[in-house]
BAFI-3210 file (N, C-alpha, C; in Angstrom, 3 decimals, decimal comma, padded with zeros to 6 digits):
// residues 168
n [1|2|3|4|5|6|7|8|9|10|11|12|13|14|15|16|17|18|19|20|21|22|23|24|25|26|27|28|29|30|31|32|33|34|35|36|37|38|39|40|41|42|43|44|45|46|47|48|49|50|51|52|53|54|55|56|57|58|59|60|61|62|63|64|65|66|67|68|69|70|71|72|73|74|75|76|77|78|79|80|81|82|83|84|85|86|87|88|89|90|91|92|93|94|95|96|97|98|99|100|101|102|103|104|105|106|107|108|109|110|111|112|113|114|115|116|117|118|119|120|121|122|123|124|125|126|127|128|129|130|131|132|133|134|135|136|137|138|139|140|141|142|143|144|145|146|147|148|149|150|151|152|153|154|155|156|157|158|159|160|161|162|163|164|165|166|167|168]
n.u [000,794|001,874|003,781|002,703|000,898|003,105|004,444|001,939|002,095|004,826|004,114|001,936|003,617|005,451|003,474|002,628|005,461|005,759|003,422|004,139|006,687|005,211|003,286|005,025|006,434|004,541|003,205|005,390|005,800|003,266|003,295|005,711|005,309|003,153|004,269|006,218|004,388|003,263|005,312|006,528|004,218|002,516|000,337|-002,231|-003,617|-006,448|-007,334|-004,857|-003,918|-005,709|-005,554|-003,322|-003,345|-005,031|-003,305|-001,048|-002,626|-002,877|-000,232|001,064|-000,335|-000,159|003,013|002,910|001,786|004,127|006,117|004,722|004,970|007,318|008,007|009,300|008,611|008,095|009,601|008,822|008,872|010,235|010,135|010,317|012,558|013,675|014,696|012,313|010,263|010,440|009,650|006,572|005,734|006,072|004,516|001,791|001,735|001,840|-000,842|-002,401|-002,124|-003,210|-005,746|-006,585|-006,371|-008,157|-010,736|-010,230|-010,433|-012,846|-014,859|-013,245|-014,485|-017,140|-017,332|-016,606|-018,471|-020,408|-019,793|-019,764|-022,621|-023,555|-023,009|-020,796|-018,526|-015,690|-014,872|-013,389|-012,372|-014,427|-014,204|-015,372|-014,987|-014,873|-012,604|-010,743|-011,422|-011,405|-008,903|-008,279|-009,600|-008,660|-005,592|-005,548|-007,012|-004,246|-002,462|-003,384|-003,112|-000,568|000,605|-001,048|000,594|003,215|002,458|001,793|004,412|006,010|004,299|005,008|007,813|007,965|006,657|008,240|010,238|009,383|008,748|011,065|012,768|011,748|012,190|014,385]
n.v [-001,375|001,042|001,569|001,749|004,231|006,070|005,733|006,586|009,406|010,344|010,320|012,086|014,080|014,264|015,014|017,549|019,180|018,334|019,821|022,568|023,382|022,957|024,806|027,316|027,197|027,259|029,639|031,485|031,034|031,708|034,434|035,074|034,945|036,474|038,932|039,347|039,012|041,311|043,538|042,651|042,015|043,973|043,267|042,322|039,880|039,293|036,775|035,194|036,956|036,451|033,703|033,394|034,654|033,180|030,621|031,816|032,370|029,509|028,906|030,375|029,475|026,709|026,683|027,689|025,293|023,762|025,373|025,141|022,424|021,826|022,963|025,914|028,489|031,759|032,010|032,380|033,123|034,775|035,577|033,310|031,569|029,514|026,136|024,319|026,513|027,454|024,795|024,604|026,878|026,164|024,286|024,940|027,110|025,838|024,211|026,434|027,472|025,170|025,308|027,747|027,152|025,084|026,324|027,971|025,839|025,296|027,759|027,843|025,649|025,938|028,432|027,496|025,690|027,467|028,796|027,099|026,344|028,477|028,810|029,850|031,994|032,758|036,234|036,577|034,146|032,550|030,375|027,991|029,259|027,699|026,415|028,149|028,696|026,174|026,068|027,090|025,487|022,820|023,389|024,516|022,361|020,521|022,192|022,416|019,619|018,903|020,956|019,819|017,129|018,268|019,569|017,292|016,035|018,205|018,469|015,477|015,564|017,773|016,555|014,311|015,829|017,093|014,833|013,600|015,452|015,352|012,887|013,429]
n.w [-000,046|000,950|-001,034|-003,467|-003,006|-002,564|-005,533|-007,104|-005,536|-006,686|-009,431|-009,656|-008,927|-011,163|-012,831|-012,313|-012,620|-015,179|-016,236|-015,397|-016,961|-019,416|-019,694|-019,287|-021,450|-023,774|-023,257|-023,660|-026,312|-027,305|-027,083|-028,361|-031,138|-031,335|-030,507|-032,929|-034,755|-034,565|-034,780|-037,368|-039,125|-038,524|-037,074|-034,938|-032,595|-030,593|-029,874|-029,309|-027,219|-025,431|-024,728|-024,199|-021,604|-020,360|-020,205|-018,813|-015,873|-015,343|-015,278|-013,003|-010,920|-011,232|-010,471|-007,894|-006,731|-006,655|-005,507|-003,224|-002,423|-002,797|-000,391|-000,367|-000,073|000,685|004,151|007,713|010,829|012,610|015,174|016,807|018,450|019,998|019,474|020,034|020,146|017,431|016,240|016,905|016,199|013,449|013,055|013,726|011,445|009,374|009,691|010,192|007,226|006,158|006,652|005,501|002,914|002,571|002,720|000,569|-001,421|-001,394|-001,579|-004,464|-005,383|-005,474|-006,911|-009,503|-010,232|-010,217|-012,416|-014,537|-014,137|-014,878|-017,583|-018,398|-020,973|-022,563|-023,307|-026,031|-027,284|-026,652|-024,908|-022,655|-019,374|-017,244|-017,742|-016,807|-014,557|-013,068|-012,746|-009,990|-008,267|-008,865|-008,496|-006,039|-004,319|-005,137|-003,838|-001,014|-000,495|-000,444|001,774|003,662|003,890|004,421|007,128|008,340|008,519|010,292|012,656|013,383|013,548|015,556|017,780|018,268|019,107|021,439|022,909|023,125|024,303|026,652|027,911|028,622]
ca.u [000,070|002,760|004,818|001,384|000,974|004,281|004,176|000,879|002,849|005,749|003,618|001,500|004,989|005,894|002,574|003,004|006,528|005,590|002,498|004,623|006,999|004,310|002,545|005,573|006,652|002,849|002,699|006,132|005,669|002,386|003,930|006,474|004,447|002,197|005,150|006,708|003,258|003,094|006,571|006,963|002,779|001,659|-001,171|-002,437|-004,866|-007,094|-007,340|-003,910|-003,488|-006,614|-004,997|-001,759|-003,674|-005,667|-002,287|-000,479|-003,085|-002,514|001,035|001,190|-000,850|001,091|004,308|002,532|001,583|005,305|006,693|003,914|005,292|008,873|008,250|010,313|007,903|008,593|009,149|008,392|009,191|011,402|009,770|010,333|014,083|014,191|014,325|010,907|009,292|010,076|008,797|005,550|005,500|005,819|003,143|000,683|001,651|001,269|-001,857|-003,302|-002,249|-003,941|-006,835|-006,849|-006,484|-009,766|-011,600|-009,886|-010,464|-014,196|-014,671|-013,397|-015,562|-018,337|-017,144|-016,203|-020,074|-021,302|-019,288|-020,122|-023,890|-024,377|-022,272|-020,071|-017,685|-014,455|-015,286|-012,802|-012,306|-015,912|-014,219|-015,919|-014,468|-014,843|-011,631|-010,137|-011,822|-010,925|-007,231|-008,080|-009,981|-007,178|-004,160|-005,750|-006,632|-002,953|-001,754|-003,708|-002,735|001,176|000,516|-001,062|001,902|004,360|001,974|002,132|005,920|006,450|003,986|005,655|009,110|007,761|006,295|009,796|010,930|008,827|008,676|012,675|013,343|010,892|012,488|016,188]
ca.v [000,042|002,461|001,896|002,349|005,576|006,843|005,527|007,716|010,507|010,377|010,381|013,322|015,344|014,219|015,689|019,035|019,199|019,016|020,982|023,931|023,334|023,266|026,220|028,193|027,115|027,727|030,867|032,055|030,994|032,008|035,836|035,413|034,975|037,720|040,128|039,081|039,486|043,081|043,916|042,258|041,997|044,985|042,617|041,350|038,979|039,301|035,587|034,829|037,469|035,770|032,350|033,747|034,813|031,738|029,739|032,434|031,894|028,265|028,692|031,053|028,534|025,737|027,222|027,686|023,932|023,173|025,825|024,519|020,765|021,547|024,102|026,597|029,684|032,827|031,287|033,241|032,716|035,479|035,765|031,812|031,639|028,163|025,110|024,319|027,549|026,968|023,576|024,795|027,704|025,432|023,428|026,196|027,685|024,509|024,072|027,418|027,189|023,966|025,456|028,377|026,354|024,245|027,452|028,288|024,964|025,619|028,847|027,901|024,648|026,879|029,361|026,583|025,230|028,700|029,153|026,022|026,224|029,760|028,698|031,336|031,839|033,947|037,395|036,700|032,671|031,940|029,182|028,098|029,716|026,362|026,226|028,846|028,898|024,663|026,175|027,201|024,366|021,804|023,593|024,656|021,284|020,213|022,910|022,027|018,376|019,123|021,335|018,584|016,400|019,326|019,674|015,964|016,207|019,132|017,731|014,527|016,076|018,251|015,707|013,626|016,697|017,239|013,532|013,377|016,293|015,055|011,695|013,853]
ca.w [-000,167|000,992|-002,308|-004,136|-002,348|-003,084|-006,979|-007,182|-005,501|-007,739|-010,719|-009,217|-009,217|-012,692|-014,013|-011,790|-012,935|-016,849|-016,596|-015,406|-017,910|-020,648|-019,532|-019,752|-022,870|-024,434|-022,945|-024,318|-027,968|-028,105|-026,782|-029,006|-032,006|-031,243|-030,567|-034,017|-035,791|-034,239|-035,287|-038,863|-039,970|-038,231|-036,988|-033,531|-032,402|-029,310|-029,433|-028,742|-026,183|-024,025|-024,410|-023,510|-020,520|-019,317|-019,910|-017,838|-014,795|-014,860|-015,197|-012,118|-010,071|-011,028|-009,717|-006,405|-006,208|-006,710|-004,329|-001,822|-002,529|-002,147|000,994|-000,880|-000,161|002,270|005,442|008,629|012,538|013,336|017,131|017,223|018,219|020,381|018,428|020,520|019,605|016,158|016,024|017,397|014,932|012,084|013,340|013,712|010,398|008,779|010,306|009,696|005,906|005,464|006,952|004,563|001,532|002,371|002,653|-000,600|-002,462|-001,119|-002,581|-005,633|-006,400|-005,665|-008,230|-010,547|-010,087|-010,396|-013,977|-014,935|-014,313|-016,316|-019,061|-018,713|-021,660|-022,410|-024,485|-027,310|-027,606|-026,544|-024,443|-021,657|-018,475|-016,452|-018,401|-016,082|-013,181|-012,788|-012,484|-008,710|-007,792|-008,885|-007,577|-004,600|-003,996|-004,908|-002,600|000,274|-000,217|000,156|002,989|004,764|004,403|005,306|008,615|009,533|009,067|011,136|013,455|013,799|013,976|017,193|019,002|018,715|019,863|022,685|023,975|022,988|025,841|028,026|028,390|029,084]
c.u [000,988|003,403|003,659|001,113|002,077|004,521|003,189|001,624|003,663|004,977|002,675|002,373|005,559|004,790|002,578|003,834|006,137|004,722|003,144|005,429|006,395|003,723|003,490|005,957|005,418|002,917|003,704|006,469|004,867|002,654|004,533|006,113|003,543|003,367|005,640|005,373|002,860|004,176|006,577|005,550|002,192|000,212|-001,058|-003,789|-004,848|-006,923|-006,308|-003,470|-004,433|-006,214|-004,017|-002,109|-004,178|-004,234|-001,106|-000,954|-002,546|-001,012|001,713|000,857|-000,464|002,360|003,823|002,217|003,151|005,894|005,771|004,582|006,487|009,000|009,177|009,747|008,626|008,190|009,326|008,866|010,232|011,434|010,380|012,009|014,701|013,822|012,612|009,829|008,906|009,336|007,353|004,971|005,183|004,625|001,771|000,828|000,939|-000,067|-003,135|-003,386|-003,166|-005,396|-007,787|-007,320|-007,602|-010,579|-011,044|-010,551|-012,262|-014,784|-014,437|-013,966|-016,779|-018,516|-017,160|-017,716|-020,604|-021,121|-019,923|-021,858|-024,360|-023,637|-021,576|-019,024|-016,544|-015,164|-014,847|-012,689|-013,431|-015,719|-014,823|-014,744|-014,261|-013,348|-010,476|-010,355|-011,619|-009,648|-007,445|-008,208|-009,140|-006,225|-004,583|-005,803|-005,326|-002,367|-001,856|-003,015|-000,998|001,427|000,429|000,177|002,919|003,799|002,430|003,893|006,406|005,801|004,652|007,057|008,951|007,351|007,591|010,288|010,951|009,112|010,734|013,377|012,671|011,453|014,230|016,104]
c.v [001,214|002,725|002,416|003,981|006,568|006,842|006,875|009,067|010,839|010,824|011,942|014,698|015,417|015,390|017,109|019,697|019,478|019,552|022,165|024,219|023,845|024,193|027,236|027,887|027,457|029,037|031,781|031,964|031,639|034,039|036,134|035,778|036,216|038,773|040,160|039,289|040,845|043,778|043,885|042,658|043,477|044,908|042,135|040,673|039,010|037,889|035,202|035,613|036,606|034,311|032,247|033,808|034,136|031,026|030,388|032,151|030,471|027,965|029,333|029,903|027,317|025,781|027,187|026,608|023,551|023,730|025,277|022,830|020,826|022,574|025,200|028,116|030,478|031,968|032,542|032,751|033,538|035,456|034,503|031,591|030,270|027,069|024,822|025,085|027,542|025,972|023,648|025,626|026,999|024,498|024,270|026,737|027,007|024,284|025,104|027,686|026,435|024,429|026,470|027,978|025,567|025,284|027,846|027,154|025,249|026,519|028,449|026,592|025,437|027,590|028,368|026,119|026,315|028,972|028,224|026,103|027,661|029,830|029,805|031,086|033,128|034,870|036,644|035,329|032,066|030,717|029,269|028,643|029,125|026,164|026,447|028,718|027,530|024,877|026,218|026,333|023,128|022,088|023,874|023,398|020,435|020,649|022,416|020,371|018,442|019,852|020,716|017,854|016,916|019,444|018,518|016,067|016,931|018,523|016,331|014,755|016,826|017,360|014,706|014,783|017,211|016,100|013,100|014,017|016,128|013,718|012,018|014,067]
c.w [000,261|-000,380|-003,295|-004,167|-002,998|-004,642|-007,388|-006,785|-006,261|-009,048|-010,751|-009,463|-010,496|-013,372|-013,561|-012,512|-014,718|-017,210|-016,265|-016,676|-019,429|-020,719|-019,826|-021,117|-024,046|-024,321|-023,839|-025,942|-028,094|-027,912|-027,935|-030,270|-032,070|-031,159|-032,246|-034,805|-035,850|-035,382|-036,887|-039,490|-039,415|-037,790|-035,497|-033,407|-030,955|-028,826|-028,941|-027,448|-025,017|-024,162|-023,775|-021,988|-019,401|-019,196|-018,840|-015,999|-014,027|-014,243|-013,586|-011,017|-010,000|-010,307|-008,230|-005,789|-006,067|-005,916|-003,137|-001,141|-002,134|-000,838|000,588|-000,853|001,059|003,403|006,902|010,125|013,057|014,842|017,659|017,286|018,679|019,377|019,079|019,588|018,225|015,508|015,993|016,171|013,547|012,101|012,831|012,223|009,546|008,587|009,482|007,935|005,233|005,663|005,846|003,333|001,391|002,289|001,194|-001,740|-002,349|-001,885|-003,788|-006,253|-006,426|-006,691|-009,253|-011,237|-010,716|-012,301|-014,734|-015,399|-015,250|-017,333|-019,406|-019,371|-021,770|-023,745|-026,196|-027,799|-027,352|-025,973|-023,340|-020,258|-017,289|-016,527|-017,104|-014,942|-012,448|-012,020|-010,602|-007,906|-007,829|-008,124|-006,388|-003,861|-003,656|-003,671|-001,233|000,819|000,171|001,079|004,052|004,940|005,162|006,767|009,204|009,892|010,067|012,355|014,261|014,372|015,625|017,955|019,489|019,459|021,287|023,741|023,863|024,060|026,975|028,658|028,993|030,513]
res [m|k|q|a|i|q|t|l|y|a|g|l|k|m|i|e|d|n|c|r|i|l|t|i|i|l|m|t|a|i|i|f|i|q|v|v|a|r|i|v|f|k|w|s|s|p|a|m|e|e|a|a|r|f|i|m|i|w|s|i|f|i|g|a|v|v|s|t|r|e|d|s|h|i|r|m|g|g|f|a|k|s|v|r|s|r|a|l|f|n|v|a|s|k|l|t|t|f|l|f|l|c|v|f|v|k|w|s|y|d|y|a|i|h|s|h|s|r|r|m|n|s|i|v|l|n|v|p|l|i|v|v|h|s|c|f|l|i|t|g|t|l|m|a|l|h|t|f|i|h|f|i|k|k|a|t|a|a|w|k|l|f|f|k|e|a|d|i]
***
């Protein structure tokens, strides 16, 4: 069972990393074509701008997922000087972040359902906006998952720290 979960998690990480690369490449290619078309042909496509904007939103949020997974975002805890207070702060901050992300996922779900039920479409491409609005739900869920994993690791480390010191 543990091996299956590790394999699924490795697959998820691979998908996240590849989507991050793919969105950056697509967005850069579209913008490059758009710039060349403007300069060389004196022509601009609103559809390409809208597509690049949608891809940029996905790219930003997938980057946030990877940052959350790698726990490489901004860190706080300047007031927590001792090892024990830092451990408690880490647990509290991960728990708070996880709870915030749960609220974000719930709101994202509600908004995605609203977008889908109202059949909202983009102005230029006439693409269903659920394509963009689902980004918040999917990436928020992945950020919550990664934050929960970090919370468990931080809580386990704090637990060991407090019981190790209690035994001394």
